[in-house]
C-alpha positions in Angstrom: 0.0 0.0 0.0 1.2 3.5 -0.8 0.2 6.9 0.4 -0.3 9.9 -1.9 0.0 13.4 -0.5 -1.2 16.4 -2.5 1.2 19.4 -2.2 -1.4 22.0 -1.4 -2.8 23.3 1.8 -5.9 21.7 3.5 -7.8 25.0 3.6 -7.5 25.3 -0.2 -8.9 21.8 -0.7 -11.8 22.6 1.8 -13.0 25.2 -0.7 -13.4 22.4 -3.3 -15.9 20.5 -1.2 -19.4 21.0 -2.6 -23.0 20.4 -1.7 -24.2 16.7 -1.7 -26.0 16.6 -5.1 -23.1 18.6 -6.7 -20.6 16.1 -5.2 -22.7 13.2 -6.5 -22.9 14.7 -10.0 -19.1 15.0 -10.0 -18.7 11.3 -9.2 -21.0 10.5 -12.1 -19.1 12.8 -14.4 -15.9 10.9 -13.5 -17.6 7.7 -14.5 -18.7 9.2 -17.8 -15.2 10.5 -18.5 -14.0 7.0 -18.0 -16.2 6.0 -21.0 -18.8 4.2 -18.9 -22.0 3.3 -20.7 -23.8 2.4 -17.5 -23.7 4.3 -14.3 -25.8 3.2 -11.4 -26.2 5.3 -8.2 -27.3 3.1 -5.2 -27.8 3.7 -1.6 -27.8 1.5 1.5 -29.9 2.0 4.5 -29.3 0.9 8.1 -31.6 -0.8 10.5 -33.2 2.5 11.3 -34.1 3.1 7.6 -31.5 5.9 7.4 -29.2 6.1 4.4 -25.7 5.4 5.5 -23.9 4.7 2.2 -24.1 5.9 -1.4 -22.4 4.1 -4.3 -21.6 5.1 -7.8 -21.0 2.0 -9.9 -19.8 2.1 -13.5 -18.5 -0.1 -16.3 -15.9 2.4 -17.5 -12.2 1.9 -18.2 -11.3 2.0 -14.5 -8.3 3.5 -12.7 -4.8 2.0 -13.1 -2.1 2.5 -10.4 -0.3 4.8 -12.8 -3.4 7.0 -13.3 -4.1 6.9 -9.5 -0.7 8.3 -8.8 -1.1 11.1 -11.4 -4.7 12.0 -10.7 -4.9 11.6 -6.9 -1.4 12.8 -6.1 -1.8 16.2 -7.7 -4.3 19.0 -7.7 -4.9 19.9 -11.3 -3.0 16.8 -12.5 -5.9 15.2 -14.3 -5.3 13.4 -17.6 -8.2 15.5 -18.9 -6.0 18.6 -19.0 -3.9 16.9 -21.7 -6.8 15.3 -23.7 -9.4 16.8 -26.0 -11.4 13.5 -26.1 -11.7 10.3 -24.1 -10.6 7.0 -25.5 -14.1 6.5 -26.9 -14.1 9.9 -28.5 -16.3 11.7 -25.9 -15.6 15.3 -24.8 -14.4 15.2 -21.2 -16.4 17.1 -18.6 -13.6 18.8 -16.6 -9.9 19.2 -16.7 -9.0 20.9 -13.4 -8.8 17.6 -11.4 -10.9 18.9 -8.6 -14.1 16.7 -8.8 -12.9 14.1 -6.3 -12.8 16.6 -3.5 -16.3 17.9 -4.4 -17.6 14.4 -3.4 -16.6 15.0 0.2 -19.7 17.0 0.5 -21.5 13.7 0.7 -19.6 12.1 3.6 -16.4 11.5 5.6 -14.9 8.5 3.8 -14.7 7.8 0.1 -13.5 4.5 -1.3 -12.7 3.8 -5.0 -12.5 0.1 -5.9 -11.5 0.0 -9.5 -10.6 -2.6 -12.1 -8.5 -1.5 -15.1 -6.1 -2.7 -17.8 -2.5 -1.7 -17.1 -0.1 -0.8 -19.8 1.4 -4.3 -19.4 -2.0 -5.8 -20.5 -2.7 -7.2 -17.0 -6.2 -6.5 -15.6 -6.0 -5.6 -11.9 -7.9 -4.1 -9.1 -6.8 -1.3 -6.8 -8.6 0.4 -3.9 -8.1 4.1 -3.1 -9.3 5.5 0.2 -9.6 9.2 1.1 -10.9 10.9 4.3 -12.6 14.2 4.8 -10.4 15.0 7.7 -7.2 14.5 5.6 -8.0 16.0 2.2 -4.4 16.0 1.2 -3.9 12.3 1.5 -5.1 9.2 -0.3 -4.2 5.5 0.5 -3.7 3.3 -2.6 -3.6 -0.5 -2.3 -1.2 -2.6 -4.2 -2.6 -3.9 -7.5 -4.3 -7.2 -7.3 -4.9 -9.5 -10.3 -8.5 -10.4 -11.1 -10.0 -13.5 -12.6 -10.3 -13.8 -16.4 -13.5 -12.3 -17.7 -13.8 -9.7 -14.9 -15.1 -6.5 -16.4 -13.4 -3.1 -16.0 -15.1 -0.4 -14.0 -15.2 1.4 -10.7 -17.3 1.4 -7.6 -17.1 4.6 -5.5 -18.5 4.2 -2.0 -19.1 7.2 0.2 -19.5 6.3 3.9 -20.3 8.2 7.1 -22.7 10.4 5.3 -23.5 13.8 6.8 -27.1 14.8 7.7 -27.4 17.1 4.8 -26.6 14.3 2.4 -29.1 11.9 4.1 -31.9 14.4 3.8 -31.0 15.3 0.2 -30.9 11.7 -1.1 -34.0 10.6 0.8 -36.3 13.2 -0.7 -38.2 13.1 -4.0 -36.7 14.9 -7.0 -33.2 13.5 -7.0 -33.7 11.8 -10.4 -35.1 15.0 -11.8 -32.1 16.9 -10.6 -29.7 14.5 -12.1 -31.7 14.6 -15.4 -31.3 18.3 -15.5 -27.5 18.1 -15.1 -26.9 15.3 -17.6 -29.7 15.9 -20.1 -27.5 17.2 -22.9 -24.9 14.5 -22.4 -27.5 11.8 -22.5 -28.7 13.2 -25.8 -25.2 13.2 -27.2 -23.9 9.8 -26.1 -25.2 6.2 -25.7 -25.2 6.2 -21.9 -27.6 5.1 -19.2 -27.6 6.6 -15.7 -29.9 5.1 -13.1 -30.8 6.1 -9.6 -31.5 3.6 -6.9 -32.0 0.6 -9.2 -30.5 -2.8 -9.3 -30.1 -3.5 -12.9 -31.5 -1.2 -15.5 -30.3 -1.9 -19.1 -31.7 -2.0 -22.6 -33.3 -5.3 -23.3 -30.8 -7.9 -24.7 -27.9 -5.7 -23.4 -27.3 -7.2 -20.0 -25.0 -5.5 -17.5 -24.4 -6.8 -14.0 -23.0 -4.1 -11.7 -21.9 -6.8 -9.2 -22.7 -7.8 -5.7 -22.4 -4.3 -4.1 -25.9 -3.3 -4.9 -28.8 -3.2 -2.5 -32.1 -2.2 -4.1 -34.7 0.1 -2.8 -36.3 2.0 -5.6 -36.1 2.2 -9.3 -35.7 5.6 -11.0 -34.2 5.7 -14.5 -32.6 9.1 -15.1 -33.6 10.9 -18.2 -34.2 9.6 -21.7 -32.2 6.5 -22.6 -30.5 7.1 -25.9 -28.6 3.8 -25.6 -31.9 1.9 -26.2 -33.4 1.7 -29.7 -36.6 3.6 -30.2 -39.6 2.0 -28.5 -37.4 -0.3 -26.3 -37.5 0.5 -22.6 -35.2 -0.5 -19.8 -35.1 -4.0 -18.6 -35.1 -4.5 -14.9 -34.0 -8.0 -14.1 -32.8 -9.4 -10.8 -35.2 -10.6 -8.2 -37.3 -8.1 -6.2 -36.4 -4.9 -4.6 -34.9 -4.4 -1.3 -36.4 -3.6 2.0 
């Protein structure tokens, strides 16, 4: 395991922390900039029916150890500053490398579990952990090989949510707010973003986000240009959660 330290003062990074829904949108943008075609936002609730975790799950290209060192070890060191398009030809959302700090508006601990292809051709998983109280530091695990056939992608888990986040995510209108933010992008690219659903894909285009998901409600976000005209989302997987 290694530790990355950003060479900038804590109080400067504090100014990058945003409101909960803005922080959530930044995590989704990061998924889209990784060329994800499916992005699922999920929540987990505790025994008192209070939201205590939020997850953003994508099937993008993931984060390699090399990219983690570059992107998480520097403010403004994002690859997007040097690229006009992503690998899939999309226009990247941001280039300042500040979005990951915006997500601390959701909660105290953020964990990125990511599977990506390294320049050696090996597919591996790394886990990156950051904490609200130490905005300058990120812990990065050693890369771990994954089984053949494991898909690339990233699961971002935000834990120890603050009360503002719990209220914001538990009220109606979250799907509509996200639709407003991503409407133009959804029109331009074949992408699906879902809110509090287990599996929501075009029929005959299965995608399994993995075992991290607990289901509570299904809210597709926006129009789904990835589906042919007249073909709605398929919601497979048994039942919804409690």
